[in-house]
N, C-alpha and C positions, 0 to 999 in steps of 0.2 A: 148704736154705735155714736149716734148725732147727739144722744143724752148725755153719754161720755164724754163726751169732746165740751161740752157745754160744762158738764161738772171741771174738766180740768181747765177750761177758761175762766171761769171762776174762781180759781183756785190760785194759779197760777199767771193770769193775764197781764196781772202789773208788778209782776215778781221783777224785782233789780237784775235778774239776769237772764240770758237766753234759754227757752224751752224748747224742745223738738220733741212731738209725740209721734210713733212709729206704730204701725199694726204688724201682727206676725209675719208680713211678705215684705216688711223692709219700707211700706210705703208710708209718707210722710201724712198723718191726717190732723196735725195741729201744730202753729207755732205762735208763739206769743211777739207781740210787739218789741218786745229787747231784741230777739233774736234777727225780726226781720230788718232793723235800723242797722245792725250791725253787717248783714249781706249784703252784696254787691249782685243784684240777681236781674240786673239790666229790665227793672218792670214786669219780670214773669213771675206769678205767685210759684211758690215751693210747694203748698199745700198739695196734694195727689202726687207729685213726684216719686220715683224711686228713691232714697239715701244712696242707695251707692250709685246711681248716675250724678248725683247733685254734689256728693263730697269730689271726685277727679275737678271742678268747675272751682272749687271755694280751697282745696289744701293741695300742696303737693305729695304729705304724707298718706299715703293711703292706707297705711297699717290701719288706720281708725276704722276701713272697713272691715278687715280681720275680726275687730275687738267689738263689732257692733254684731257681725255674724254669729261671735259665740255667744253673745249676751241673747240673743235669739232664739240660739239652738239651745242652747245651757241653762239660761236663766240666769248666768253667775254676774254680776254689778263687773265693772270696770273704771279704769280711771286712768287718763294721760293726759299729756301737754305735748302740744303739736306748734310748732313756728312756725308762722304765716308772714315773714315778712317778703318769700318769694311770692304768694298769693296776691292776686287783685280781689280775690272775691272777697275778702274782710277786710273793712273796712277801719283803716287806724288801729290796727293790732299788732303787737310781735310775737305775743305767744296766745294760745288758747288753751285753756284748761276744759277738760271734757269729762262729766262724769255720767254713766250710764247704769240706769237699771231697771228691773221688771216691775210693774204694778198693775194686778192683777192680767187681763190680758193686753195689758199696752206695755211699750217700751219706751222709757223716758230719756232723753239727752239733755243735760244741765250744764249749759256752756257759759265760763266766765272769762273776759276777755282782759288780758294786760295791755295797754297799749303805753306809746308815748315815747321818747328821746332814750338810747340807751345811754346816755350820757345820767339819766337819772338811773342809776346802778340801782337803789333800793327797790324799785318797780320792778324790776326782772328778775332779781338773785333769788329771792324767794320761789318762784316759779320754776325755774331751771334747774333748782337744787335737788327737786325729785327727779326730774326727766330723767327716764331710763338710756337715751343718747348720749353720746361725750358733745357736751358743749364747750365751747373755749373763744375768748375775745383775743384779740393779738392787734397791737399796734407795731406795724412795719414789722410781722412775722415774732415780735417779742411778747410770750404769752402774758395778760395784764389779768386774766379771772378763766378759771376751768369747773367745771362742776364736778363733786364728787365720782359721778359716771367715768369720766375722762383719767381721775386720778385712781380709780379703781383699777383701770386698765393697764395704766403707768407702773402701778403699786410703788407710787410715793406720797410722800405726804402732799398738801396742799402748798405749803411754804415752799418745797422742793421745787417747785414745777414754776410758779407765777415767778416773771422774772426772767426765764430763761427763752430762748429762741426756741421757735417747733422744731429747728432744723437738728437741734441736736438730738430729737427722739425719733426721727423717721433715718430709714435705710440711705445710704448714698444715693442711689438711684431716683430716692425721690426728691431730694434736695432740688433739682432742676425745677421740678413739676410745680413745687412750692413756691419758686422763686419770685414770681409776680405779690408775692405779700408783701415784699421790701418796697411798693412802688406807693404812691400817696394814691393815683387814680387805679382802681383795682374793679376789673369785671369779673361779676357772678361767674363760677366754674366748678365744675364737680371732678373730684378725684380720688382716686382709692390709694392709700399710703399704707407701707409698712411701717409700724411704732416699735422699738426695741425694747421690752419691758425685761424685769428679773426673772420673768416665768418664761423668758421665751421672745419670736416672732409674733406679733399682733397683726391683723390686717383691717384696717379703718374705713370706710367708705362713706362719701355724703358730699353735700354742697358746702361751698366758701362764699358768703352775702358781705357784700361790702355797705359799712355804715355810712349812709348818706350824708349825716350830721358831720361826722367826725372823720375827714381823708385819712388814709392810710389806717382807720378803723376795719378790722374783719373780724366777724363773728363765722365760727365753723360750725355745723351741727353732723357730727360722725356717729356712726353705726357701726358696732364690731361686725366685719362679716367674714371673720377668719374660719370658719366653718363653711360658710357658704361658699370661698374660694376655694378651701381645700376640696369640698364635695364636688366644687365644679372640676377642679384640677383632674381628682379622681374619674370623674366622669369621663373626662377627656383623656385621660392614660386608658381607662377600660374601652373607650369608642375605639381609639389608635392601638389595642392590642387585639379588639374583635375583628379589625380588618386585618391585623397579622393573620390573625388564625383563620379568618374567610380565606384570605392572598394562599396560604398554607393550604387550607383544604382545595381550593382549586387546582393546585399544583399536583397534591395529591392524588385524584382524582381525574387526571389528564392523561394518564399511563395505564392501562393494565399488567404491563411488565415491571416487576419487583424492583430490580436493579436499577432502570430508568426511571422510574416515578422515584425512589429515595434519591437519585443523584441530582434530580430538578428539585426534590424540595431542599435536600441540602443549601443549594448555591441559592434557594430564596430565602432560606433561614439565616445564611452570610450576612446578604444584602440587607436584609431587613433591620439584623442585629450591627450593622456595620463591623464586622470581622471579617478577618482575612483568609481564614484556615478552617477546614473541619474535615471529619470523616464517621462515620456508622459502620458500627459490630453490628453481629447479631449473633444471639447466644447458641449455640451447640448444648443442647441440654443432657443430652447423651455424653458427650467428651466433656462436657462442663467449662467449656472453652469459649470466649469470644472470638469471633472472624469477622476482619475487615471486609465490607463488601462493596462499599464506594468510599473515596474522599475527593476533597475540592482544593486548592489551593495549595497544595505541598507536593515538592517532586516525587519521583519514581522512588529515589533512595530513599525518603522519608518513609514512602508507603511502605515498603520492604521492612522497614524496621518495627513496623505498628499492624505488622497482617494480622496477628493474632497475641492473645493474652487470654493465659489461666483465670478464673474466676477468683476475685480476692487479690488479684496482683495488678499494682499501680493505680493510677485513679480511677479508670473505665472499671476494672477489674474490682474494685472496692465498691462503687455505684452497683456492678451488676451482684454484688454479696449483700448491699444493705436495702438497694432499692431507692436510695436517696442521692439528691444530687450535689455534686461537690462542684463548689465555684470559688476558682483562686485568683486574687486580684493580680499577685506576683508571685509566680510559682518558681522562681530561680532557685530558692533554697529550699522547696519543699520536696521531703524524701520520697514521698507519694508516688512521683511524677518516674518512674522507671527507667523511661527511655529518654536517656540520655541524650540521644541526637536531637530531639524536642527543644531542650535547653541548647544545645550547640548552637542551633538554627534561631537562635534567639528570642522564642516565644516566652511570654512574659505573662499573660493573662490567659485563663485555661475555665473554661466550666465543662464541663461533665454529666449529661443529664439522659437519666433513664429513661428509655422508648415501653411503656407498659398498656397492656391492655387492662380489661376489667379483670382476669385471671391471672395472666402472668406476664414477666419479662419476656418483651420480645430483643432486645438489645440496649445498646448504648450510644450517645450522639456526643461527640466531643466535638468541642470547637477553640479556636486559640486564636489569640490575635500576638501579632509579634513587637507591638506596643503596650503602653500601660493602657489599660482598660479599666473603669470603673464600672461596675456592675450594681445600680440601682435596685432597690427591693422591688418594686414593679419589673424591673429587667428578669430577675429572679421568677417572681410569679410567672411573668410571659412565660419563657423558658421551662419551665415545669408544665404548665400549660401545653405547648408545642410541643414537646415530650410524650404527653398523653395521647395527645390528638395523632402524633404519628403513630404511637404504637398502638392502639384502636385501627387506621385505617389498614396500616400495615399488615396487621393480624387477619383482618378482612381481605386484603390482598393475594397472603398467602393461603389462605384456606380456599379462596376462588382459585388461585393456579393449582393448590392440592386438588379440588373437587373436578377443574377442567382436566387434568392430567388422570384422574381416575376415571372420570367420563369417558376420555379417550380410548384409554384401556378397555374398558367396559364393551363400550363401543366395537374394537376389535376383537374382544372376547366373543360378543354379540354374532360377529360377522364369520368369526372361526366355527364357531355353533353352529349355526345356519349352513354354512359350507359341509362342516361334518355329517348334520341332519339330511342335507340333500343328499350325499354321497352314500349313506346309509340307506335312506329311502331309495334310491335307484340300485343300492346293492340288494336289496330286499326285493325289491321289481325283479329283478334281474336273474337272482338265484332262482325265486320262485316260479317265476318263470321257466329256467332252465330245468329245475327238477318237476315242474307239473305233468310234462308230456312222457319221459319216462318212468314217472310214477303212475299213469293211467294205461303206461303199457302194460308194466308190472302188472298190476292190479289184473288187467283185463286176461293175462297170458295164466296169471292164477287162476283164475276162472275157469278157463278152456280146462288146464292140467285138471283142475279140481272135477269138473266133469266127465271127463274122460277116462281119466286116473284114479277116479275114487274106487272102484270096485277093486283094483290092485293093489290097496294101499294096504298095511296092515294099521292097527291102532295108533302106534306109534308115530309113523311115517304122517298118519293124517294128522296128527296135533301136530306136528312141524308145521304140515301146510296152511293147516288153520291158523297158525301163528304168526305165519309170514303175510298170510291174506289182512288179519287183525292189524299187525302191524301197517301194511302197506295203506288202509283203509286211514287209519289213525295220521299217516304224515300227509296221506293226499289233503284229509281235512287242513291239517296244519297250515299246509301251505294255500291252501283256499281262503283261510284267513289272513296268514301273511297279505297275500295279494290284496284281500277286504281293507286291510288296515293301510297297506301303502297307497291305495286308489283314493282311500277317505281324503278330500280336500286338494285331490289333483285334480278332478272333474271339476268342470264349470258349473257351481250353484244355479241352480234355475229356479227362481219361484214361478211357482203355479200354483192354482187350483187344487187341491190334493180331497179327495174322499176319504174323511177318517175309516167310514165303514169298512171301505174298499181295502184298505191299506190292513186293517187288524184282521180281516175278514181272513184275507189271505197268510197272515203270519200266523193265525189261530190255527188255521189247516194244514201247516206246515209242522207244528209243533204238537198236534194232537196225538200221535201216536205216543212222544213222550210224555204228554199230561194223563193219557189213559194209563198208562204203566205205572204212577203218580197216585194213579185215582184222585185226580185233581179238577180245578176247573177255573174260567177266569169271566170274572164279573166283572163290566162296564158300566160305567156310572151313566145315569139317565143325562144329566144336562153336556154331555160331549157333543160337542157343534157337529154339525155333517161335515164342514171341511174347511178345511183352513189353507191360507196363501203361506208355501216354505217349499223347501227342495225335498221331491217324493221320495228319492234314491236315500239322501242322508236320514230323513223321518223314517222308513222301514229299517235300514241299519239299527238307528236307536230301539225301537219297538221290538225287533228282532233279538237282539243281543240282550236285553234286560229280561226279555219273557225267555229266553232260553237259558239265561243265568237263574232265574227264580224258579225254573223247573231243576235244574242240575244240582243246586242245593237244597232243594225240599228238606224237609225234618220227618225222619223215619216215626216219629210219634204220634204224627195225624195226616189227617188227607189234606191235599196241597188246596189253597185258595188263595188267589191271586185277582188283585181288586184293580181296576185301572180307571183311574180320577182324573178331573180334567177344574182349571178355577180360571181366573184374570187376577194380573197383581202388577202395576206400574206398565200398563199398556205391552204385558208379555201375556201369551199363551202360557201355563203350569201344567205338566201333564206329571202323574204320578204312578209309579208301576209299585206295590207292597204284594207283600207274601208273608206267610205265617211259617218260615221256614229257619233254618238253622240260625240266621242273624252273622253280623260281623261282630268279631273282637274289635272294643273303641282303639285298642293299640293299632288297631291295622286300618281304623275307617280313612286315613291321609293316603294309604298306598295300593287303596283298590283299582285305581284308573291309571297306573303303573304300568308300561310293558310288560307283559311276560308274570306279572304279578298274581299268585294264586292263593286265597288265604287257607282252603283248606287242600292240599295237596293229595290225598289217597280217598277224598270221599267219592268224587266223580271225574271222570275224564275231561283234560281241558289242557289249553295252552296258554291259558292267563292275557289273549287276547280281545277276549268278546267286551269288557268294559273301556279297555285303551279306546276301541274301535268305534264303542258309543260315545264316548268322552269327544273324539275328533269330530263324529258325523254332527253333534250338538252344537260344537263351536265353529264348524263350518257354515251352519245358519244363524249364527250371531247368537247364540245363548247360550247356555250357561248347565251344568250338572253337579249334584250335589246328592247327600242320602243321609239317613237317619236309620238308627240300628240299634235292635238290643239282643245281646247275644242269647240265644236258643227260642227267642221270641220271632222274629224276623226281621225283615228290613224293607227300607222304601226308599226309591229312588226318584228323586224328581228331576223334571228338566225342563227348561225355560227356551221360548222358540217367540220372537218378536212378531207383535202384530202387523206392524207397517214395515216396508221396506227400509232397510237401512242407507246409509249413506254408500256411494257408491265404492263396491272391492270391498265392502264391510262382511260380507259373505264369502269373499273367496277363501 
């Protein structure tokens, strides 16, 4: 870099114009003597400093910084003219011409200074002719010179501007702002003024400088800030609208009661819009009518006249039909306002706004003023935004109310179901107990009768007695199963260490005769744990009913094989009981655990309680039961039991 600086110094060191060389970071690596002599740096070297820090010390116009940044970012050369009357950092200058361009890996600024009195007009006119900002020279407010930039804004030829007072071109409110221009002794001041042009209003902002050598003379350097001011106003209005929307949101969120929420929100809308009256309709989609749900600022008499509207009728009805707002600043002669009482009461300005959610129209909000009220475009946008916001929040509130009402109905239904289940369970238990003793007595007496009277009975009489005994045994078994079903889950579940071998051996002994009749066998998995922690009574009920079910529905085409397997999954013991029996049709798979359901009615005796008892017993242990089955090939019933003790009450 030092070699590069030496080359630049040898070429530009004696140039009659100022030279500043920058690196890619905007740091000054060289300035020539001509530049140094024009800059008042108070003896501090500028080499090595950031150009971005130096410029604010030398110039009031910081746009040069943007030009330099653009040059470094894009390599695009630039040219600008900067006024330096208000700067103490440039010696004896009125204007500075700056050319910037890139050369290799450096960036070079060429500066030429136009200095001297403004009386020497020929020295500065050439410079200001190409300035992008408006430059105006005035004597006591009378324009003596302006550059093409100002003439272009005013859209008048130079000859039609010079000789006229600046006050002729500005708005009335700015005449007072510029009144100091008429004085001999003028202080420098900043101003933002509106100028009237053939193309409309323009806003100029900048400085008005006194010319010391000529009392009463002023130079103004002004920039067109119309778009900037308009943007600031838009941003200000947007911020105000956002504040209003936030305020409306807070009001909408203040209550879960829909009508109360809407009433408070309506009051807030009227307050922020400065309007006296309003009301809100909800759309009844079934009846296709609008019904007034709340109002503010109107009498009960008026409220009775506007309580409902058909969709398509009146202003609100038209809004409901089209989904588009209607805003009228004088509704006196508008035929769409069909409620004449509103006109009679003196309402003039009127806005009808749809309340829409993302998917549908919720209702319509009407607001009205008794006097003339002008709605700006911003007001219209704000009201539309409020309508959308109210629609979405109201729909959520209505859905919440609907869910809350449904939830309440469900809770009541569940309570009734629980009461009915308790009644049914108590009934089953009571009936079963009441039937058990008579049945035991009947079966006992029938056995004694059969033993003593058998030789005296003929074949027909013997058949009758055996049918009675067979029915008694089936009824006694059914009552026993009913008692077992009603008792499952009613006894207190007790977790204890249970020997699986002991449980299974006992059940297998109980079903040995039935198993032998089917020429069947039971195979236990080798990895079966010796013991698990669970409720012993419930475990016995599950295995007993699953094994009995497998034996009962064995296939007549093959010897019965039942396999009991074991596994671990997700912190659960998982057992399975598989058979090669008749299987279960897929259409019945979801119903096999239902009370009294039987897949095959005529294949074997049964009451449809066994699998229901098994399911209740598994659930009481905190597990689940399910099956896989192929009709004609067999079934596998799986059930799970927690490895660890569940939370208190989970096994009740």
